[in-house]
C-alpha positions, 0 to 999 in steps of 0.5 A, spaced: 030 255 815 035 261 815 042 260 818 040 264 824 034 259 826 038 253 825 044 255 830 040 258 836 044 257 842 041 260 849 047 263 853 045 259 859 047 253 855 055 256 854 061 254 857 068 257 858 070 256 851 063 259 848 063 265 852 071 266 850 069 266 843 063 270 844 067 275 847 072 275 842 068 275 837 065 282 840 071 286 841 074 284 834 067 286 831 068 293 834 075 294 834 079 290 829 082 284 830 089 286 831 087 292 836 085 287 841 089 283 845 089 275 848 089 278 855 083 283 854 079 278 852 080 273 857 079 279 862 073 281 858 070 274 858 071 274 866 076 268 866 079 266 872 084 261 869 088 265 865 090 259 860 083 257 858 084 261 852 090 258 850 087 252 852 081 252 848 084 255 842 092 256 842 093 263 839 089 269 836 089 265 829 085 259 833 080 264 835 079 267 828 079 260 826 074 259 831 069 265 829 069 262 822 067 255 824 061 258 829 058 261 823 060 258 817 056 252 817 050 255 818 051 260 812 053 254 807 047 250 809 042 256 807 046 258 801 046 250 798 039 250 800 038 256 796 042 254 791 038 248 790 032 252 788 035 256 782 032 255 775 036 252 769 037 258 767 038 263 773 039 271 773 044 274 775 040 277 780 038 270 782 045 268 783 047 274 788 041 273 791 043 266 793 050 269 795 048 275 799 041 272 803 044 267 808 049 273 810 043 278 810 040 272 815 046 273 820 043 279 822 037 275 826 042 270 829 042 272 836 048 268 837 053 274 835 050 275 828 051 282 827 058 281 830 060 276 825 058 281 819 062 287 823 068 282 824 067 280 816 069 287 814 075 288 819 078 281 818 081 283 811 086 288 813 088 284 819 095 282 820 093 274 823 094 269 818 091 272 811 090 265 808 084 264 813 080 269 810 081 266 803 079 259 806 073 261 809 070 263 802 072 256 800 066 251 799 063 247 794 057 251 793 060 257 793 066 255 788 060 253 784 056 260 785 063 264 784 063 261 777 056 262 774 057 269 777 064 270 774 061 267 767 057 274 767 065 277 767 068 273 761 068 279 756 072 283 760 080 283 761 082 278 766 085 284 771 078 288 770 074 281 772 078 281 778 077 288 780 070 287 779 070 281 784 073 285 789 068 290 789 063 285 789 066 282 796 067 289 798 060 291 797 057 285 800 061 286 806 062 293 808 054 294 807 053 289 811 057 291 817 054 298 816 047 296 816 049 292 822 052 298 826 046 302 825 042 296 828 046 296 834 045 303 834 037 304 833 034 297 833 028 299 830 031 301 824 032 294 821 024 293 822 022 298 817 028 298 812 030 290 811 026 289 805 029 295 802 036 294 804 036 287 801 034 290 794 039 296 795 044 291 796 043 285 791 042 290 786 048 294 788 052 288 787 049 286 780 050 293 777 058 292 780 058 285 775 053 289 769 057 296 768 059 296 762 
């Protein structure tokens, strides 16, 4: 089961907190974290009580953390499921697929999945606590997976290893964001291109790691 399927929420079941969170996620995905004010989020979420956002999230940092917390559990459950299916000697492509497929499947999450992918591409450049972005990458499965992928870089000098890891993350996040934006503009695009996109993205990440 994908992360999207495991965390479906119907609009009618949402309360004030979820409405504010969804609005913040959408606006930050569209314009960036620092370009969206708390007052705008309250206004766009049609809240009569201006203190509702502060009550539920405290501040913008609390909102950013809540967006991560909304999506990360389902993604990690799916990633653990794929990780446990690996052979004893997985290929680099196998490892990259465990990393990428749960993220790609967020496209199918009706509860803001594509907004989350756009949000992730923007969060790396924001002025809110950068530790939040770093913490979001920490989980038992992701740590194990990262070490296994990093073993394919062990022959390189440390600075180049770090550069390739940076390029790997950037490739994953930015291509997912671009693809999500394309689908938002043309929903039918995904039906014909998802399989090709998945293959191109995972192989692009493999190539970043394996480049001589």
